[in-house]
C-alpha positions in Angstrom: 0.0 0.0 -0.1 2.9 2.4 0.8 4.6 1.4 -2.4 1.3 2.3 -4.3 0.9 5.4 -2.5 4.5 6.4 -3.5 4.0 5.8 -6.9 0.8 8.0 -7.1 2.9 10.9 -5.3 5.6 10.6 -7.7 3.2 10.7 -10.7 1.5 13.9 -9.3 4.8 15.4 -8.8 6.0 14.8 -12.4 2.6 16.4 -13.5 2.5 19.4 -11.3 2.8 22.8 -12.9 4.4 25.6 -10.8 5.5 29.0 -11.7 9.1 28.2 -12.1 8.2 25.2 -14.4 10.2 25.3 -17.6 7.5 24.7 -20.2 8.0 25.7 -24.0 5.4 28.0 -25.4 2.8 27.0 -28.2 4.6 26.7 -31.4 2.2 27.5 -34.3 2.3 26.4 -38.0 0.8 29.3 -39.4 -0.3 33.0 -39.0 -3.7 34.0 -40.7 -3.9 37.9 -41.2 -0.8 38.0 -38.6 -2.8 36.0 -36.0 -0.8 32.8 -35.1 -3.0 29.5 -35.4 -2.9 25.6 -35.9 -0.6 25.0 -32.8 1.6 22.0 -32.6 0.5 19.3 -29.7 -3.3 20.3 -30.0 -6.5 19.5 -32.0 -8.4 21.9 -34.3 -11.7 21.3 -35.1 -13.2 22.3 -38.5 -17.3 22.2 -38.8 -19.9 23.1 -41.2 -22.8 21.9 -42.9 -22.5 19.6 -45.5 -20.8 20.7 -48.7 -19.7 24.0 -46.9 -16.1 24.3 -47.8 -14.3 22.1 -45.2 -12.3 20.3 -47.9 -11.3 23.5 -49.3 -10.2 24.8 -45.9 -8.2 21.6 -45.6 -6.7 22.0 -49.1 -5.5 25.5 -48.6 -3.7 24.4 -45.3 -1.9 21.4 -47.1 -1.0 23.5 -50.1 0.6 26.2 -47.9 2.3 23.3 -45.6 3.9 22.2 -48.9 4.9 25.3 -51.0 8.8 25.4 -51.3 9.7 28.9 -50.4 8.3 31.6 -48.0 10.3 34.5 -49.6 7.7 36.1 -51.9 4.4 37.9 -51.7 2.6 39.7 -48.9 0.3 37.6 -46.7 -2.9 40.1 -47.0 -2.4 41.0 -50.6 -3.9 39.7 -53.8 -1.3 39.3 -56.5 -1.5 37.6 -59.8 -0.4 34.4 -58.4 -3.4 34.2 -56.3 -5.9 35.0 -59.1 -4.8 31.9 -60.6 -5.6 29.9 -57.3 -2.1 29.4 -56.4 0.1 30.2 -53.3 2.7 32.7 -53.8 5.7 32.1 -51.6 3.4 30.2 -49.1 0.8 33.0 -48.7 -3.0 32.6 -49.7 -5.8 34.5 -48.5 -3.6 36.0 -45.6 -2.6 32.5 -44.7 1.1 32.2 -44.0 3.2 29.2 -42.9 5.7 30.2 -40.4 8.7 28.1 -40.7 11.0 28.2 -43.8 10.8 24.7 -44.5 7.9 22.9 -45.8 5.9 20.7 -43.4 5.1 17.3 -43.3 1.4 16.2 -43.5 -0.6 13.3 -43.1 -4.1 13.3 -44.8 -6.5 10.9 -43.5 -9.6 10.7 -45.9 -12.7 8.4 -44.7 -15.4 10.2 -46.7 -14.5 10.3 -50.2 -13.8 7.7 -53.0 -10.0 7.0 -53.6 -10.1 8.8 -57.0 -11.6 12.0 -55.5 -8.8 12.0 -52.8 -6.4 11.6 -55.6 -8.1 14.2 -57.8 -7.8 16.8 -55.0 -3.9 16.2 -54.2 -2.9 15.9 -57.7 -5.3 18.7 -59.1 -6.0 21.1 -56.6 -3.2 20.9 -54.0 -0.9 20.4 -57.0 -1.9 23.4 -58.9 -2.3 25.7 -55.8 1.6 25.1 -54.9 2.7 25.2 -58.7 4.2 21.8 -58.7 3.5 18.2 -58.3 2.4 17.2 -54.7 5.7 15.6 -53.3 5.5 12.0 -51.9 7.6 13.2 -49.1 5.7 16.0 -48.0 2.4 14.3 -48.3 1.1 11.2 -46.8 -2.3 10.5 -47.8 -4.5 7.6 -46.7 -8.0 6.7 -47.9 -9.6 4.6 -45.2 -13.2 4.8 -46.7 -13.3 1.0 -47.7 -11.8 -0.1 -44.4 -14.2 -1.1 -41.3 -14.8 1.4 -39.0 -13.4 -0.8 -36.0 -10.2 -0.7 -37.9 -9.7 2.7 -38.9 -8.3 4.2 -35.7 -5.6 1.8 -35.3 -4.4 2.9 -38.7 -4.7 6.4 -38.2 -2.7 6.2 -35.1 -0.1 3.9 -37.0 0.2 6.9 -39.6 1.0 9.3 -37.2 3.7 7.3 -35.4 5.3 6.1 -38.9 5.2 9.6 -40.3 5.7 11.8 -37.8 4.0 14.7 -39.3 4.0 18.4 -38.5 0.1 18.5 -39.8 -2.7 15.9 -39.6 -5.8 16.5 -41.5 -8.3 13.9 -40.2 -11.4 14.0 -42.6 -13.6 12.8 -41.0 -13.4 11.7 -37.3 -16.9 10.6 -37.0 -15.9 7.6 -39.3 -13.5 5.9 -36.5 -16.6 5.5 -33.9 -19.8 3.3 -34.1 -22.1 5.4 -32.3 -21.6 9.2 -32.5 -23.7 9.7 -29.3 -21.6 7.1 -27.3 -19.6 9.2 -24.5 -17.3 6.6 -23.7 -16.3 6.2 -27.3 -16.0 9.8 -27.9 -13.8 10.3 -24.5 -11.6 7.4 -25.6 -11.2 8.6 -29.4 -10.4 12.2 -28.6 -8.3 11.0 -25.7 -6.1 9.0 -28.0 -5.8 11.8 -30.5 -4.8 14.5 -27.8 -2.1 11.8 -26.7 -0.4 11.4 -30.0 -0.9 15.2 -30.9 1.3 16.0 -27.6 3.6 13.0 -28.0 4.5 13.9 -31.5 4.0 17.6 -31.4 1.8 17.4 -34.3 -1.4 19.7 -35.0 -4.6 17.4 -35.6 -7.3 19.1 -37.5 -10.5 17.0 -37.1 -13.4 17.4 -39.5 -17.0 17.0 -38.1 -20.3 17.9 -39.6 -22.6 20.3 -37.4 -26.1 18.9 -36.7 -28.5 18.7 -39.9 -30.9 21.6 -38.4 -30.2 24.7 -40.6 -30.4 26.9 -37.2 -28.2 24.2 -35.1 -24.5 25.0 -35.3 -23.5 22.7 -32.7 -21.1 19.6 -33.6 -22.7 16.2 -34.2 -23.2 14.0 -31.0 -21.1 13.4 -28.0 -18.2 13.1 -30.2 -18.8 16.8 -31.2 -19.1 17.7 -27.8 -15.8 16.1 -26.6 -14.1 17.5 -29.7 -15.3 21.0 -29.1 -14.4 20.8 -25.2 -10.9 19.6 -25.9 -10.0 21.7 -29.3 -7.5 24.3 -29.4 -9.5 26.1 -32.0 -12.7 25.7 -34.0 -13.1 26.9 -37.4 -16.6 27.0 -39.1 -17.2 26.8 -42.7 -20.3 28.2 -44.8 -21.2 28.5 -48.2 -23.8 31.1 -49.5 -26.0 29.5 -51.9 -26.9 32.6 -53.8 -23.2 34.0 -54.5 -21.5 30.7 -54.0 -19.0 32.5 -51.8 -17.3 30.3 -49.0 -16.2 31.7 -45.9 -14.3 30.7 -42.9 -14.7 31.8 -39.6 -12.8 31.0 -36.0 -15.5 30.4 -33.6 -13.5 29.5 -30.6 -10.1 29.9 -29.5 -7.9 29.1 -26.3 -5.4 32.0 -27.2 -5.4 34.3 -30.2 -8.7 35.5 -31.5 -9.2 35.7 -35.4 -11.9 38.5 -35.7 -12.1 38.3 -39.5 -14.0 36.0 -41.7 -11.9 34.5 -44.7 -13.9 34.6 -47.9 -13.2 32.7 -51.2 -14.8 31.7 -54.3 -14.0 28.5 -56.5 -13.0 29.2 -60.1 -13.7 27.1 -63.3 -10.9 24.9 -62.4 -12.0 24.1 -59.1 -9.5 26.2 -57.1 -10.4 28.4 -54.2 -9.7 32.0 -55.0 -9.9 35.3 -53.4 -13.2 37.2 -54.0 -14.6 40.8 -53.3 -17.5 39.4 -51.0 -19.2 42.5 -49.2 -17.5 45.1 -51.3 -19.3 47.9 -52.9 -18.5 48.0 -56.6 -16.6 51.5 -56.4 -14.4 49.8 -53.8 -13.6 46.6 -55.9 -10.1 46.4 -57.5 -9.3 44.6 -60.8 -8.4 41.5 -59.0 -11.5 41.5 -57.2 -13.5 42.2 -60.0 -12.1 39.1 -61.3 -13.4 37.0 -58.7 -16.9 38.6 -58.8 -17.3 38.0 -62.3 -14.2 37.9 -64.4 -14.7 41.4 -66.2 -11.3 40.5 -67.7 -10.3 44.0 -67.6 -12.8 45.1 -70.4 -14.9 47.3 -68.2 -12.2 48.3 -65.9 -10.5 51.7 -65.9 -7.1 52.4 -65.3 -7.6 53.1 -61.6 -9.0 49.8 -61.3 -12.8 50.6 -60.5 -15.2 49.5 -62.8 -16.3 51.8 -65.6 -19.9 51.8 -65.6 -20.2 54.3 -68.4 -18.6 51.8 -70.5 -20.5 48.8 -69.5 -24.0 50.2 -69.6 -23.1 52.2 -73.0 -22.4 48.8 -74.5 -25.5 46.9 -72.9 -28.0 49.7 -73.7 -26.5 51.2 -76.9 -28.6 52.4 -79.9 -31.4 53.8 -77.5 -32.4 50.3 -76.0 -34.7 50.0 -73.1 -34.5 46.9 -70.8 -36.5 45.9 -67.8 -34.9 45.9 -64.4 -34.9 41.7 -64.8 -33.4 41.8 -68.3 -30.8 44.5 -67.7 -29.6 42.4 -64.3 -29.4 39.1 -66.6 -27.4 41.1 -69.4 -25.2 42.4 -66.9 -24.5 39.0 -65.3 -23.8 37.2 -68.9 -21.9 40.2 -70.4 -19.5 40.8 -67.7 -19.9 37.2 -66.3 -21.2 38.7 -62.6 -21.9 35.7 -60.3 -24.0 37.6 -57.7 -27.7 39.1 -58.3 -26.9 41.4 -55.5 -23.7 42.6 -57.0 -25.6 43.2 -60.4 -28.1 45.0 -58.6 -25.6 47.5 -57.1 -24.3 48.2 -60.1 -27.5 49.4 -61.6 -28.3 51.0 -58.8 -25.0 53.2 -58.6 -25.4 53.8 -62.3 -28.7 55.3 -61.8 -27.7 57.5 -59.0 -24.6 58.7 -61.1 -27.1 59.6 -63.8 -25.5 56.8 -66.3 -29.0 55.4 -66.8 -32.5 56.6 -66.2 -35.8 54.9 -65.5 -38.1 54.1 -68.5 -41.4 52.3 -68.8 -41.4 49.2 -70.9 -44.9 47.8 -71.8 -46.2 49.0 -68.4 -43.3 47.7 -66.4 -40.4 49.8 -64.9 -37.1 49.5 -66.9 -34.1 51.5 -67.7 -32.4 53.2 -70.8 -29.1 55.3 -71.2 -29.3 59.1 -70.0 -29.3 61.6 -72.4 
């Protein structure tokens, strides 16, 4: 009995934290708009509804991990490389890898087919980094066809063997039989916390929110345990009208990231910066490309939309158009994706006297001002 008590005392002494304890501070893998994030030895939760951009967020993280250099680009600016959906010197949408050397990544995919996983690695991450995804940097495992009872063993083995800096675990729900079983939830999160600490890796765990539109909580007992133990939580959303994705940090133990990160997806399926929330007059040439791909034809030297030229082309020859027609033509001619953005252009053109109201078969419309 005395021996057992001594063992417990020794364990407590080893685990005790005092003001003079020499404990290294958190080491972060990235900064996002200057805010340190994704800490080694911790879990990070990524959540959202189905098809809300969670895999895009993880692709951005993985691309930033594998870029070969950090010497070029400014973390908060849109440059030509961003407009092509590429990292520039390790920067994208304000995300910047901290250390010079690329990070080693383990990506566990339990949700998608092997073909989809391979396509993202080759065509998305490779395109964003500007080079073929390195087998040394990226260790990618598709476990969808493995029995759920065997998946966690393989996940822990992959981390132990590869010793990564960053783990993308998409999705954590697929290693438990019952998402509402608290014992399973505690065991699963406990194992991940242990290996994260042991191997000084950041483990990003992807878990859906509950299905009800107004319910943003993470699913089941597993979600509750993950939320409680995570260092940070990021919520992904997609606006169904504008097709703009947003990422927002909703919880953190240390550094707050107050602003949303927003992006669109181009025709090649690559995430690109967008001008969400900007008034037309505030949009830069690069922003316009994300909103609608004006291709410079209706953009002045100052980078602002030339509404005189745009509406002059659409309504030339004394044409009259209803509001709905004009909006649709703007979207077609200028390749605008957002109804709201097209309406803003029309309203500003009216206020500036470029166009004026006109009655068309008893309906309100517009024509060029004389």
